[in-house]
LUMMI-610639 format. One line per field, with one value per residue (C-alpha): residue number from 0; residue in three letters; chain; x, y, z. Coordinates in Angstrom, 3 decimals, always signed. Example, Ala and Ser with C-alpha at 12.3 -4.5 7.8 and 13.67 -1.06 7.14 Angstrom:
% residues 2
num: 0 | 1 .
residu: ALA | SER .
chaine: A | A .
u: +12.300 | +13.670 .
v: -4.500 | -1.060 .
w: +7.800 | +7.140 .
This chain:
% residues 139
num: 0 | 1 | 2 | 3 | 4 | 5 | 6 | 7 | 8 | 9 | 10 | 11 | 12 | 13 | 14 | 15 | 16 | 17 | 18 | 19 | 20 | 21 | 22 | 23 | 24 | 25 | 26 | 27 | 28 | 29 | 30 | 31 | 32 | 33 | 34 | 35 | 36 | 37 | 38 | 39 | 40 | 41 | 42 | 43 | 44 | 45 | 46 | 47 | 48 | 49 | 50 | 51 | 52 | 53 | 54 | 55 | 56 | 57 | 58 | 59 | 60 | 61 | 62 | 63 | 64 | 65 | 66 | 67 | 68 | 69 | 70 | 71 | 72 | 73 | 74 | 75 | 76 | 77 | 78 | 79 | 80 | 81 | 82 | 83 | 84 | 85 | 86 | 87 | 88 | 89 | 90 | 91 | 92 | 93 | 94 | 95 | 96 | 97 | 98 | 99 | 100 | 101 | 102 | 103 | 104 | 105 | 106 | 107 | 108 | 109 | 110 | 111 | 112 | 113 | 114 | 115 | 116 | 117 | 118 | 119 | 120 | 121 | 122 | 123 | 124 | 125 | 126 | 127 | 128 | 129 | 130 | 131 | 132 | 133 | 134 | 135 | 136 | 137 | 138 .
residu: UNK | UNK | UNK | UNK | UNK | UNK | UNK | UNK | UNK | UNK | UNK | UNK | UNK | UNK | UNK | UNK | UNK | UNK | UNK | UNK | UNK | UNK | UNK | UNK | UNK | UNK | UNK | UNK | UNK | UNK | UNK | UNK | UNK | UNK | UNK | UNK | UNK | UNK | UNK | UNK | UNK | UNK | UNK | UNK | UNK | UNK | UNK | UNK | UNK | UNK | UNK | UNK | UNK | UNK | UNK | UNK | UNK | UNK | UNK | UNK | UNK | UNK | UNK | UNK | UNK | UNK | UNK | UNK | UNK | UNK | UNK | UNK | UNK | UNK | UNK | UNK | UNK | UNK | UNK | UNK | UNK | UNK | UNK | UNK | UNK | UNK | UNK | UNK | UNK | UNK | UNK | UNK | UNK | UNK | UNK | UNK | UNK | UNK | UNK | UNK | UNK | UNK | UNK | UNK | UNK | UNK | UNK | UNK | UNK | UNK | UNK | UNK | UNK | UNK | UNK | UNK | UNK | UNK | UNK | UNK | UNK | UNK | UNK | UNK | UNK | UNK | UNK | UNK | UNK | UNK | UNK | UNK | UNK | UNK | UNK | UNK | UNK | UNK | UNK .
chaine: A | A | A | A | A | A | A | A | A | A | A | A | A | A | A | A | A | A | A | A | A | A | A | A | A | A | A | A | A | A | A | A | A | A | A | A | A | A | A | A | A | A | A | A | A | A | A | A | A | A | A | A | A | A | A | A | A | A | A | A | A | A | A | A | A | A | A | A | A | A | A | A | A | A | A | A | A | A | A | A | A | A | A | A | A | A | A | A | A | A | A | A | A | A | A | A | A | A | A | A | A | A | A | A | A | A | A | A | A | A | A | A | A | A | A | A | A | A | A | A | A | A | A | A | A | A | A | A | A | A | A | A | A | A | A | A | A | A | A .
u: +20.915 | +19.534 | +19.280 | +22.910 | +24.454 | +23.390 | +24.028 | +27.715 | +28.320 | +27.230 | +29.329 | +32.299 | +31.833 | +31.532 | +34.582 | +36.350 | +35.026 | +35.828 | +39.276 | +40.403 | +40.599 | +42.329 | +43.383 | +47.444 | +48.320 | +49.307 | +52.941 | +55.362 | +56.608 | +59.241 | +61.958 | +65.388 | +67.876 | +70.055 | +72.107 | +74.286 | +73.459 | +75.731 | +73.678 | +74.501 | +72.209 | +70.811 | +72.403 | +70.969 | +71.745 | +71.254 | +71.608 | +70.888 | +68.234 | +68.798 | +65.808 | +65.960 | +65.167 | +66.995 | +66.427 | +66.821 | +67.045 | +67.180 | +68.294 | +67.321 | +69.058 | +67.328 | +69.418 | +70.652 | +71.940 | +74.487 | +75.728 | +76.453 | +78.035 | +79.676 | +79.542 | +78.076 | +77.187 | +79.198 | +82.287 | +83.863 | +82.415 | +85.366 | +85.156 | +83.724 | +80.771 | +80.391 | +80.148 | +77.281 | +75.523 | +75.754 | +74.438 | +71.562 | +70.752 | +67.546 | +67.057 | +64.030 | +64.613 | +62.675 | +62.946 | +61.595 | +62.004 | +62.306 | +62.026 | +62.368 | +59.018 | +59.028 | +60.499 | +63.178 | +61.978 | +62.262 | +58.919 | +58.552 | +56.946 | +57.154 | +57.481 | +57.422 | +59.495 | +60.598 | +62.109 | +65.533 | +68.150 | +71.825 | +71.853 | +68.206 | +67.113 | +63.953 | +61.576 | +58.924 | +56.423 | +53.038 | +52.460 | +54.164 | +57.505 | +59.761 | +62.747 | +65.107 | +67.756 | +70.027 | +71.259 | +74.894 | +75.052 | +78.480 | +79.049 .
v: +107.685 | +111.075 | +109.154 | +107.895 | +111.000 | +112.392 | +109.000 | +108.954 | +112.709 | +111.903 | +108.653 | +110.486 | +113.386 | +110.796 | +108.999 | +112.581 | +113.480 | +110.235 | +110.079 | +113.183 | +112.457 | +115.149 | +112.694 | +111.848 | +108.432 | +107.312 | +108.385 | +105.789 | +106.382 | +108.532 | +105.757 | +105.509 | +102.161 | +103.723 | +100.577 | +99.420 | +102.198 | +102.077 | +102.689 | +102.612 | +103.332 | +106.738 | +107.766 | +109.979 | +109.736 | +111.995 | +111.203 | +113.018 | +111.309 | +114.035 | +116.341 | +118.389 | +115.370 | +114.421 | +110.682 | +111.057 | +107.714 | +107.615 | +104.421 | +103.095 | +99.444 | +97.108 | +96.091 | +92.536 | +91.941 | +89.512 | +91.733 | +94.895 | +92.173 | +90.409 | +87.215 | +83.869 | +81.699 | +83.900 | +83.501 | +86.436 | +86.135 | +86.121 | +88.556 | +85.992 | +85.578 | +89.461 | +89.593 | +86.688 | +88.550 | +91.675 | +90.253 | +88.510 | +92.124 | +94.216 | +97.985 | +100.479 | +102.511 | +105.714 | +107.055 | +110.067 | +112.005 | +115.916 | +118.156 | +121.809 | +123.769 | +126.972 | +129.119 | +126.758 | +125.289 | +121.709 | +119.611 | +115.822 | +114.187 | +111.078 | +109.161 | +105.702 | +103.342 | +99.684 | +97.074 | +95.325 | +92.944 | +93.715 | +92.674 | +92.581 | +94.650 | +96.397 | +98.698 | +101.194 | +103.042 | +105.268 | +104.944 | +108.076 | +107.341 | +104.337 | +103.695 | +100.491 | +100.004 | +97.570 | +98.384 | +97.410 | +97.753 | +99.714 | +98.606 .
w: -4.056 | -2.734 | +0.837 | +0.724 | +0.438 | +3.781 | +5.488 | +3.922 | +4.968 | +8.586 | +8.705 | +7.548 | +10.032 | +12.852 | +11.852 | +11.992 | +15.552 | +16.907 | +15.222 | +16.297 | +20.173 | +22.595 | +24.985 | +25.126 | +25.414 | +29.135 | +29.567 | +31.194 | +34.780 | +35.595 | +36.760 | +37.684 | +38.670 | +41.398 | +41.206 | +44.497 | +46.952 | +50.543 | +53.491 | +57.030 | +60.485 | +60.327 | +56.925 | +54.574 | +50.547 | +48.196 | +44.661 | +41.695 | +38.987 | +36.309 | +35.247 | +38.366 | +40.592 | +43.636 | +45.722 | +49.229 | +50.888 | +54.728 | +56.300 | +59.796 | +60.846 | +62.731 | +65.577 | +66.003 | +69.335 | +68.152 | +65.508 | +68.314 | +70.563 | +67.512 | +69.440 | +68.300 | +71.259 | +73.536 | +71.333 | +69.417 | +65.806 | +63.304 | +60.118 | +57.999 | +60.767 | +61.031 | +57.524 | +57.608 | +60.407 | +58.447 | +55.183 | +57.444 | +58.671 | +57.966 | +57.337 | +56.854 | +53.980 | +53.752 | +50.090 | +48.888 | +45.447 | +45.507 | +42.379 | +42.475 | +41.287 | +38.668 | +42.088 | +42.377 | +45.597 | +46.350 | +47.019 | +47.343 | +44.481 | +45.623 | +49.056 | +50.424 | +52.677 | +52.472 | +54.614 | +52.862 | +53.125 | +52.168 | +48.345 | +48.040 | +44.929 | +45.827 | +43.633 | +44.897 | +42.505 | +42.821 | +38.970 | +37.983 | +39.704 | +40.280 | +42.152 | +42.012 | +44.231 | +45.640 | +49.322 | +50.518 | +54.332 | +55.638 | +59.376 .
């Protein structure tokens, strides 16, 4: 019996030390679903995400000669055909998230780019910040 008391005491101390870990559980990514965002060639959108964060989206449309001339097989495209051409167009979206530091100076906390078609939902994440949006192309 005299050997059991120190063993029980040691086991209790070990369980207290192991159970009192100071590691916090991993936090979930800060994210935002921006919904449908209207973009056009060379445009920059600034969208408030709340919590002092702003999402900046700069778009660059990939040129399609048929769309520029609005012609299909040498004939002027109808409005429906123009809409179909616009939907098939691709854009490069450069997305960054800015957050103000303690001095009020904005700093970029996330930056990424993606190509997208009109109406195609895209999502970007760096493990800490995630963004989801659906681009809508303006002519």
